[in-house]
N, CA, C and O atoms as a GROMACS GRO file, in nm:
protein
  460
    1MET      N    1  15.087   5.978   5.272
    1MET     CA    2  15.174   5.933   5.376
    1MET      C    3  15.122   5.992   5.508
    1MET      O    4  15.080   6.107   5.513
    2THR      N    5  15.126   5.913   5.611
    2THR     CA    6  15.084   5.958   5.744
    2THR      C    7  15.206   6.007   5.822
    2THR      O    8  15.319   5.979   5.784
    3PRO      N    9  15.183   6.080   5.931
    3PRO     CA   10  15.297   6.120   6.014
    3PRO      C   11  15.378   6.000   6.066
    3PRO      O   12  15.500   6.008   6.077
    4ASP      N   13  15.311   5.890   6.098
    4ASP     CA   14  15.383   5.771   6.144
    4ASP      C   15  15.468   5.711   6.033
    4ASP      O   16  15.580   5.668   6.057
    5GLU      N   17  15.416   5.708   5.911
    5GLU     CA   18  15.494   5.658   5.797
    5GLU      C   19  15.613   5.749   5.770
    5GLU      O   20  15.723   5.703   5.740
    6MET      N   21  15.589   5.880   5.781
    6MET     CA   22  15.697   5.977   5.762
    6MET      C   23  15.808   5.952   5.864
    6MET      O   24  15.926   5.948   5.829
    7LYS      N   25  15.770   5.937   5.990
    7LYS     CA   26  15.868   5.914   6.096
    7LYS      C   27  15.944   5.784   6.074
    7LYS      O   28  16.065   5.779   6.096
    8ALA      N   29  15.876   5.680   6.031
    8ALA     CA   30  15.943   5.551   6.007
    8ALA      C   31  16.050   5.564   5.898
    8ALA      O   32  16.158   5.507   5.910
    9ILE      N   33  16.019   5.639   5.793
    9ILE     CA   34  16.118   5.660   5.686
    9ILE      C   35  16.237   5.738   5.740
    9ILE      O   36  16.352   5.700   5.716
   10VAL      N   37  16.211   5.845   5.812
   10VAL     CA   38  16.320   5.927   5.867
   10VAL      C   39  16.408   5.844   5.959
   10VAL      O   40  16.531   5.848   5.949
   11MET      N   41  16.346   5.768   6.048
   11MET     CA   42  16.422   5.693   6.148
   11MET      C   43  16.494   5.572   6.089
   11MET      O   44  16.572   5.508   6.158
   12SER      N   45  16.468   5.538   5.963
   12SER     CA   46  16.538   5.427   5.899
   12SER      C   47  16.681   5.465   5.861
   12SER      O   48  16.760   5.378   5.825
   13PHE      N   49  16.714   5.592   5.868
   13PHE     CA   50  16.850   5.636   5.836
   13PHE      C   51  16.940   5.622   5.958
   13PHE      O   52  16.900   5.658   6.069
   14PRO      N   53  17.061   5.570   5.940
   14PRO     CA   54  17.153   5.552   6.053
   14PRO      C   55  17.180   5.684   6.124
   14PRO      O   56  17.211   5.785   6.062
   15GLY      N   57  17.168   5.681   6.256
   15GLY     CA   58  17.199   5.798   6.337
   15GLY      C   59  17.090   5.902   6.344
   15GLY      O   60  17.110   6.008   6.405
   16ALA      N   61  16.974   5.877   6.285
   16ALA     CA   62  16.865   5.974   6.292
   16ALA      C   63  16.815   5.982   6.436
   16ALA      O   64  16.794   5.880   6.502
   17GLU      N   65  16.798   6.104   6.482
   17GLU     CA   66  16.751   6.129   6.618
   17GLU      C   67  16.630   6.221   6.615
   17GLU      O   68  16.624   6.316   6.537
   18GLU      N   69  16.535   6.190   6.700
   18GLU     CA   70  16.414   6.272   6.707
   18GLU      C   71  16.426   6.376   6.816
   18GLU      O   72  16.483   6.350   6.922
   19GLY      N   73  16.374   6.493   6.789
   19GLY     CA   74  16.370   6.601   6.887
   19GLY      C   75  16.252   6.691   6.856
   19GLY      O   76  16.154   6.648   6.795
   20MET      N   77  16.263   6.816   6.897
   20MET     CA   78  16.157   6.913   6.872
   20MET      C   79  16.219   7.040   6.816
   20MET      O   80  16.331   7.077   6.850
   21SER      N   81  16.143   7.106   6.729
   21SER     CA   82  16.183   7.234   6.674
   21SER      C   83  16.056   7.313   6.646
   21SER      O   84  15.967   7.265   6.577
   22TYR      N   85  16.048   7.432   6.700
   22TYR     CA   86  15.929   7.515   6.683
   22TYR      C   87  15.803   7.441   6.728
   22TYR      O   88  15.696   7.460   6.670
   23GLY      N   89  15.815   7.358   6.831
   23GLY     CA   90  15.701   7.286   6.885
   23GLY      C   91  15.653   7.169   6.802
   23GLY      O   92  15.545   7.116   6.827
   24SER      N   93  15.731   7.128   6.704
   24SER     CA   94  15.695   7.017   6.616
   24SER      C   95  15.806   6.913   6.614
   24SER      O   96  15.921   6.945   6.644
   25PRO      N   97  15.771   6.788   6.579
   25PRO     CA   98  15.875   6.686   6.569
   25PRO      C   99  15.981   6.726   6.467
   25PRO      O  100  15.950   6.767   6.355
   26ALA      N  101  16.106   6.713   6.508
   26ALA     CA  102  16.218   6.744   6.420
   26ALA      C  103  16.319   6.632   6.429
   26ALA      O  104  16.320   6.556   6.526
   27PHE      N  105  16.403   6.620   6.329
   27PHE     CA  106  16.499   6.510   6.323
   27PHE      C  107  16.635   6.564   6.282
   27PHE      O  108  16.647   6.653   6.198
   28LYS      N  109  16.737   6.506   6.345
   28LYS     CA  110  16.876   6.543   6.315
   28LYS      C  111  16.954   6.417   6.281
   28LYS      O  112  16.918   6.307   6.322
   29VAL      N  113  17.061   6.436   6.207
   29VAL     CA  114  17.159   6.332   6.181
   29VAL      C  115  17.294   6.398   6.206
   29VAL      O  116  17.324   6.504   6.150
   30ASN      N  117  17.376   6.334   6.289
   30ASN     CA  118  17.508   6.388   6.318
   30ASN      C  119  17.498   6.529   6.379
   30ASN      O  120  17.585   6.613   6.357
   31GLY      N  121  17.391   6.553   6.455
   31GLY     CA  122  17.371   6.682   6.519
   31GLY      C  123  17.325   6.792   6.425
   31GLY      O  124  17.317   6.908   6.466
   32LYS      N  125  17.296   6.758   6.300
   32LYS     CA  126  17.257   6.858   6.201
   32LYS      C  127  17.113   6.835   6.158
   32LYS      O  128  17.063   6.722   6.156
   33PHE      N  129  17.047   6.944   6.124
   33PHE     CA  130  16.907   6.938   6.082
   33PHE      C  131  16.890   6.841   5.965
   33PHE      O  132  16.963   6.847   5.866
   34PHE      N  133  16.792   6.752   5.979
   34PHE     CA  134  16.762   6.654   5.876
   34PHE      C  135  16.628   6.688   5.810
   34PHE      O  136  16.621   6.708   5.689
   35THR      N  137  16.524   6.696   5.890
   35THR     CA  138  16.391   6.737   5.844
   35THR      C  139  16.305   6.764   5.966
   35THR      O  140  16.343   6.731   6.078
   36ARG      N  141  16.190   6.822   5.943
   36ARG     CA  142  16.093   6.839   6.052
   36ARG      C  143  15.953   6.845   5.995
   36ARG      O  144  15.932   6.879   5.879
   37LEU      N  145  15.859   6.811   6.080
   37LEU     CA  146  15.717   6.815   6.043
   37LEU      C  147  15.660   6.948   6.090
   37LEU      O  148  15.670   6.982   6.208
   38ARG      N  149  15.600   7.020   6.000
   38ARG     CA  150  15.532   7.146   6.034
   38ARG      C  151  15.386   7.112   6.062
   38ARG      O  152  15.311   7.078   5.970
   39ARG      N  153  15.346   7.121   6.185
   39ARG     CA  154  15.209   7.084   6.222
   39ARG      C  155  15.105   7.180   6.166
   39ARG      O  156  14.992   7.140   6.137
   40ASP      N  157  15.142   7.308   6.150
   40ASP     CA  158  15.043   7.406   6.104
   40ASP      C  159  14.993   7.378   5.964
   40ASP      O  160  14.881   7.417   5.930
   41ASP      N  161  15.074   7.312   5.879
   41ASP     CA  162  15.025   7.278   5.745
   41ASP      C  163  15.057   7.133   5.706
   41ASP      O  164  15.050   7.096   5.589
   42ALA      N  165  15.091   7.050   5.806
   42ALA     CA  166  15.119   6.907   5.784
   42ALA      C  167  15.216   6.886   5.669
   42ALA      O  168  15.195   6.801   5.582
   43SER      N  169  15.324   6.964   5.671
   43SER     CA  170  15.427   6.954   5.569
   43SER      C  171  15.561   6.920   5.632
   43SER      O  172  15.584   6.946   5.750
   44VAL      N  173  15.648   6.862   5.552
   44VAL     CA  174  15.785   6.838   5.595
   44VAL      C  175  15.875   6.940   5.527
   44VAL      O  176  15.847   6.986   5.416
   45VAL      N  177  15.983   6.975   5.596
   45VAL     CA  178  16.083   7.065   5.542
   45VAL      C  179  16.188   6.979   5.473
   45VAL      O  180  16.250   6.893   5.535
   46LEU      N  181  16.208   7.002   5.345
   46LEU     CA  182  16.307   6.927   5.268
   46LEU      C  183  16.421   7.022   5.234
   46LEU      O  184  16.400   7.126   5.171
   47MET      N  185  16.541   6.986   5.275
   47MET     CA  186  16.658   7.072   5.258
   47MET      C  187  16.738   7.033   5.135
   47MET      O  188  16.718   6.927   5.075
   48ASP      N  189  16.832   7.122   5.099
   48ASP     CA  190  16.923   7.102   4.986
   48ASP      C  191  16.847   7.095   4.853
   48ASP      O  192  16.877   7.012   4.767
   49VAL      N  193  16.750   7.181   4.840
   49VAL     CA  194  16.671   7.193   4.718
   49VAL      C  195  16.697   7.333   4.662
   49VAL      O  196  16.663   7.433   4.726
   50SER      N  197  16.756   7.339   4.546
   50SER     CA  198  16.788   7.469   4.487
   50SER      C  199  16.662   7.546   4.453
   50SER      O  200  16.553   7.488   4.445
   51ALA      N  201  16.676   7.676   4.434
   51ALA     CA  202  16.560   7.759   4.398
   51ALA      C  203  16.499   7.713   4.266
   51ALA      O  204  16.377   7.711   4.251
   52ASP      N  205  16.584   7.675   4.170
   52ASP     CA  206  16.532   7.628   4.042
   52ASP      C  207  16.454   7.498   4.057
   52ASP      O  208  16.345   7.482   4.001
   53GLU      N  209  16.510   7.404   4.134
   53GLU     CA  210  16.440   7.277   4.156
   53GLU      C  211  16.310   7.302   4.232
   53GLU      O  212  16.207   7.244   4.198
   54ARG      N  213  16.315   7.388   4.332
   54ARG     CA  214  16.195   7.419   4.410
   54ARG      C  215  16.086   7.476   4.319
   54ARG      O  216  15.971   7.434   4.328
   55ASP      N  217  16.122   7.570   4.234
   55ASP     CA  218  16.024   7.629   4.142
   55ASP      C  219  15.962   7.523   4.051
   55ASP      O  220  15.841   7.523   4.027
   56MET      N  221  16.046   7.433   4.001
   56MET     CA  222  15.997   7.326   3.914
   56MET      C  223  15.902   7.233   3.990
   56MET      O  224  15.797   7.195   3.938
   57LEU      N  225  15.938   7.197   4.114
   57LEU     CA  226  15.852   7.110   4.194
   57LEU      C  227  15.717   7.175   4.222
   57LEU      O  228  15.613   7.111   4.211
   58MET      N  229  15.721   7.303   4.259
   58MET     CA  230  15.596   7.372   4.291
   58MET      C  231  15.508   7.389   4.168
   58MET      O  232  15.385   7.388   4.179
   59GLU      N  233  15.568   7.405   4.052
   59GLU     CA  234  15.491   7.417   3.929
   59GLU      C  235  15.433   7.282   3.888
   59GLU      O  236  15.318   7.274   3.843
   60ALA      N  237  15.513   7.176   3.903
   60ALA     CA  238  15.468   7.043   3.861
   60ALA      C  239  15.365   6.983   3.956
   60ALA      O  240  15.271   6.918   3.912
   61GLU      N  241  15.382   7.006   4.086
   61GLU     CA  242  15.293   6.947   4.187
   61GLU      C  243  15.255   7.051   4.292
   61GLU      O  244  15.299   7.040   4.407
   62PRO      N  245  15.176   7.151   4.257
   62PRO     CA  246  15.142   7.257   4.352
   62PRO      C  247  15.060   7.209   4.472
   62PRO      O  248  15.057   7.276   4.575
   63GLY      N  249  14.995   7.096   4.459
   63GLY     CA  250  14.921   7.041   4.572
   63GLY      C  251  15.010   6.977   4.677
   63GLY      O  252  14.968   6.955   4.790
   64THR      N  253  15.133   6.948   4.640
   64THR     CA  254  15.228   6.886   4.732
   64THR      C  255  15.335   6.985   4.776
   64THR      O  256  15.357   7.003   4.896
   65PHE      N  257  15.402   7.048   4.682
   65PHE     CA  258  15.517   7.132   4.713
   65PHE      C  259  15.477   7.279   4.722
   65PHE      O  260  15.401   7.329   4.640
   66HIS      N  261  15.529   7.346   4.823
   66HIS     CA  262  15.499   7.487   4.845
   66HIS      C  263  15.611   7.549   4.928
   66HIS      O  264  15.706   7.482   4.967
   67ILE      N  265  15.598   7.677   4.954
   67ILE     CA  266  15.698   7.750   5.031
   67ILE      C  267  15.627   7.858   5.111
   67ILE      O  268  15.518   7.902   5.074
   68THR      N  269  15.687   7.900   5.220
   68THR     CA  270  15.638   8.014   5.297
   68THR      C  271  15.746   8.122   5.293
   68THR      O  272  15.861   8.092   5.260
   69PRO      N  273  15.712   8.244   5.326
   69PRO     CA  274  15.813   8.350   5.324
   69PRO      C  275  15.936   8.317   5.408
   69PRO      O  276  16.047   8.357   5.373
   70HIS      N  277  15.919   8.246   5.518
   70HIS     CA  278  16.032   8.211   5.604
   70HIS      C  279  16.138   8.130   5.530
   70HIS      O  280  16.258   8.149   5.553
   71TYR      N  281  16.097   8.042   5.442
   71TYR     CA  282  16.189   7.950   5.375
   71TYR      C  283  16.238   7.999   5.238
   71TYR      O  284  16.322   7.934   5.177
   72LYS      N  285  16.187   8.112   5.190
   72LYS     CA  286  16.216   8.154   5.052
   72LYS      C  287  16.364   8.177   5.025
   72LYS      O  288  16.408   8.161   4.911
   73ASP      N  289  16.441   8.214   5.126
   73ASP     CA  290  16.584   8.240   5.104
   73ASP      C  291  16.673   8.121   5.142
   73ASP      O  292  16.795   8.133   5.144
   74TYR      N  293  16.613   8.009   5.171
   74TYR     CA  294  16.687   7.888   5.206
   74TYR      C  295  16.677   7.786   5.093
   74TYR      O  296  16.579   7.785   5.019
   75PRO      N  297  16.778   7.700   5.079
   75PRO     CA  298  16.770   7.594   4.977
   75PRO      C  299  16.678   7.482   5.027
   75PRO      O  300  16.723   7.376   5.067
   76SER      N  301  16.549   7.509   5.022
   76SER     CA  302  16.452   7.415   5.078
   76SER      C  303  16.318   7.429   5.008
   76SER      O  304  16.292   7.525   4.935
   77VAL      N  305  16.234   7.330   5.034
   77VAL     CA  306  16.096   7.333   4.988
   77VAL      C  307  16.013   7.261   5.094
   77VAL      O  308  16.064   7.176   5.166
   78LEU      N  309  15.887   7.295   5.102
   78LEU     CA  310  15.794   7.228   5.192
   78LEU      C  311  15.710   7.132   5.109
   78LEU      O  312  15.676   7.159   4.994
   79ALA      N  313  15.678   7.018   5.170
   79ALA     CA  314  15.596   6.918   5.100
   79ALA      C  315  15.488   6.866   5.195
   79ALA      O  316  15.516   6.823   5.306
   80ARG      N  317  15.364   6.871   5.149
   80ARG     CA  318  15.251   6.820   5.229
   80ARG      C  319  15.260   6.668   5.234
   80ARG      O  320  15.262   6.601   5.130
   81ILE      N  321  15.266   6.614   5.356
   81ILE     CA  322  15.291   6.469   5.367
   81ILE      C  323  15.174   6.387   5.313
   81ILE      O  324  15.195   6.275   5.268
   82GLU      N  325  15.055   6.441   5.317
   82GLU     CA  326  14.939   6.366   5.269
   82GLU      C  327  14.952   6.328   5.122
   82GLU      O  328  14.904   6.222   5.081
   83THR      N  329  15.016   6.414   5.042
   83THR     CA  330  15.027   6.390   4.899
   83THR      C  331  15.169   6.360   4.853
   83THR      O  332  15.192   6.332   4.735
   84LEU      N  333  15.265   6.365   4.944
   84LEU     CA  334  15.404   6.336   4.909
   84LEU      C  335  15.425   6.186   4.896
   84LEU      O  336  15.391   6.111   4.988
   85HIS      N  337  15.479   6.142   4.785
   85HIS     CA  338  15.506   5.999   4.764
   85HIS      C  339  15.619   5.956   4.857
   85HIS      O  340  15.723   6.023   4.862
   86PRO      N  341  15.602   5.844   4.930
   86PRO     CA  342  15.707   5.798   5.022
   86PRO      C  343  15.843   5.779   4.953
   86PRO      O  344  15.947   5.809   5.013
   87GLY      N  345  15.844   5.731   4.830
   87GLY     CA  346  15.971   5.713   4.758
   87GLY      C  347  16.039   5.845   4.730
   87GLY      O  348  16.162   5.856   4.740
   88SER      N  349  15.962   5.945   4.694
   88SER     CA  350  16.018   6.079   4.672
   88SER      C  351  16.074   6.136   4.802
   88SER      O  352  16.182   6.195   4.803
   89PHE      N  353  16.000   6.117   4.909
   89PHE     CA  354  16.047   6.164   5.040
   89PHE      C  355  16.181   6.100   5.074
   89PHE      O  356  16.274   6.168   5.116
   90ARG      N  357  16.189   5.970   5.056
   90ARG     CA  358  16.314   5.898   5.085
   90ARG      C  359  16.428   5.953   4.998
   90ARG      O  360  16.540   5.969   5.047
   91ASN      N  361  16.401   5.982   4.871
   91ASN     CA  362  16.505   6.036   4.783
   91ASN      C  363  16.557   6.171   4.832
   91ASN      O  364  16.677   6.196   4.830
   92PHE      N  365  16.467   6.258   4.875
   92PHE     CA  366  16.510   6.388   4.929
   92PHE      C  367  16.595   6.367   5.054
   92PHE      O  368  16.697   6.433   5.073
   93LEU      N  369  16.552   6.274   5.140
   93LEU     CA  370  16.627   6.248   5.262
   93LEU      C  371  16.764   6.186   5.234
   93LEU      O  372  16.861   6.216   5.303
   94GLU      N  373  16.772   6.100   5.133
   94GLU     CA  374  16.901   6.040   5.098
   94GLU      C  375  17.000   6.149   5.058
   94GLU      O  376  17.117   6.144   5.095
   95ARG      N  377  16.954   6.244   4.983
   95ARG     CA  378  17.040   6.356   4.943
   95ARG      C  379  17.091   6.431   5.067
   95ARG      O  380  17.210   6.460   5.079
   96ARG      N  381  17.000   6.461   5.157
   96ARG     CA  382  17.038   6.533   5.280
   96ARG      C  383  17.129   6.447   5.366
   96ARG      O  384  17.227   6.498   5.421
   97PHE      N  385  17.098   6.318   5.378
   97PHE     CA  386  17.178   6.227   5.460
   97PHE      C  387  17.323   6.227   5.414
   97PHE      O  388  17.415   6.234   5.496
   98ARG      N  389  17.344   6.218   5.284
   98ARG     CA  390  17.481   6.216   5.230
   98ARG      C  391  17.556   6.345   5.264
   98ARG      O  392  17.679   6.345   5.271
   99LYS      N  393  17.484   6.452   5.284
   99LYS     CA  394  17.547   6.580   5.314
   99LYS      C  395  17.579   6.597   5.463
   99LYS      O  396  17.681   6.655   5.497
  100VAL      N  397  17.493   6.547   5.551
  100VAL     CA  398  17.510   6.576   5.694
  100VAL      C  399  17.568   6.461   5.776
  100VAL      O  400  17.624   6.486   5.883
  101ALA      N  401  17.559   6.339   5.728
  101ALA     CA  402  17.613   6.225   5.805
  101ALA      C  403  17.765   6.219   5.789
  101ALA      O  404  17.822   6.272   5.693
  102LYS      N  405  17.828   6.153   5.883
  102LYS     CA  406  17.973   6.133   5.874
  102LYS      C  407  18.002   6.044   5.754
  102LYS      O  408  17.925   5.954   5.720
  103ARG      N  409  18.115   6.072   5.688
  103ARG     CA  410  18.152   5.995   5.568
  103ARG      C  411  18.155   5.845   5.594
  103ARG      O  412  18.109   5.766   5.511
  104SER      N  413  18.207   5.805   5.709
  104SER     CA  414  18.216   5.662   5.739
  104SER      C  415  18.078   5.600   5.751
  104SER      O  416  18.057   5.485   5.711
  105VAL      N  417  17.983   5.674   5.804
  105VAL     CA  418  17.845   5.625   5.818
  105VAL      C  419  17.781   5.614   5.681
  105VAL      O  420  17.712   5.516   5.652
  106VAL      N  421  17.803   5.714   5.596
  106VAL     CA  422  17.747   5.710   5.460
  106VAL      C  423  17.804   5.592   5.383
  106VAL      O  424  17.729   5.521   5.316
  107LYS      N  425  17.935   5.570   5.392
  107LYS     CA  426  17.997   5.458   5.320
  107LYS      C  427  17.941   5.324   5.367
  107LYS      O  428  17.911   5.238   5.285
  108ALA      N  429  17.928   5.307   5.497
  108ALA     CA  430  17.873   5.182   5.552
  108ALA      C  431  17.728   5.164   5.508
  108ALA      O  432  17.687   5.053   5.473
  109TRP      N  433  17.651   5.271   5.509
  109TRP     CA  434  17.510   5.266   5.468
  109TRP      C  435  17.498   5.230   5.320
  109TRP      O  436  17.414   5.148   5.283
  110GLU      N  437  17.583   5.291   5.237
  110GLU     CA  438  17.580   5.261   5.094
  110GLU      C  439  17.622   5.116   5.067
  110GLU      O  440  17.566   5.049   4.980
  111ALA      N  441  17.722   5.068   5.140
  111ALA     CA  442  17.768   4.930   5.123
  111ALA      C  443  17.658   4.831   5.163
  111ALA      O  444  17.638   4.730   5.096
  112GLU      N  445  17.589   4.862   5.271
  112GLU     CA  446  17.479   4.775   5.317
  112GLU      C  447  17.367   4.771   5.215
  112GLU      O  448  17.309   4.666   5.190
  113ARG      N  449  17.336   4.885   5.155
  113ARG     CA  450  17.230   4.891   5.055
  113ARG      C  451  17.269   4.817   4.927
  113ARG      O  452  17.182   4.760   4.860
  114ALA      N  453  17.396   4.817   4.893
  114ALA     CA  454  17.443   4.751   4.772
  114ALA      C  455  17.445   4.599   4.786
  114ALA      O  456  17.438   4.526   4.688
  115ALA      N  457  17.456   4.553   4.910
  115ALA     CA  458  17.465   4.408   4.935
  115ALA      C  459  17.334   4.337   4.917
  115ALA      O  460  17.326   4.216   4.935
   0.00000   0.00000   0.00000
């Protein structure tokens, strides 16, 4: 996946807004952190990933999933966009979207997808 493909997936979610965080492109939904691109290692920050799930992902796909000391105490994992499957990325974002978007927006989004 390229940075442009990553951005297109992120911006396909209702209410996604682009900004900057730590000098890199970052995205919010409903004013809350959604994801960001880490330029130093071309990875995205994926939130709402338990420590157990993170460990499993890093063991199964060490070329894609990793962590830095900064993120070790957060429910998150880093994923290199070059090797991250776009469908997997979308699935992680859907999980986060359901958590941070307004309920009415989530319901409308789910209804649109079901139609």
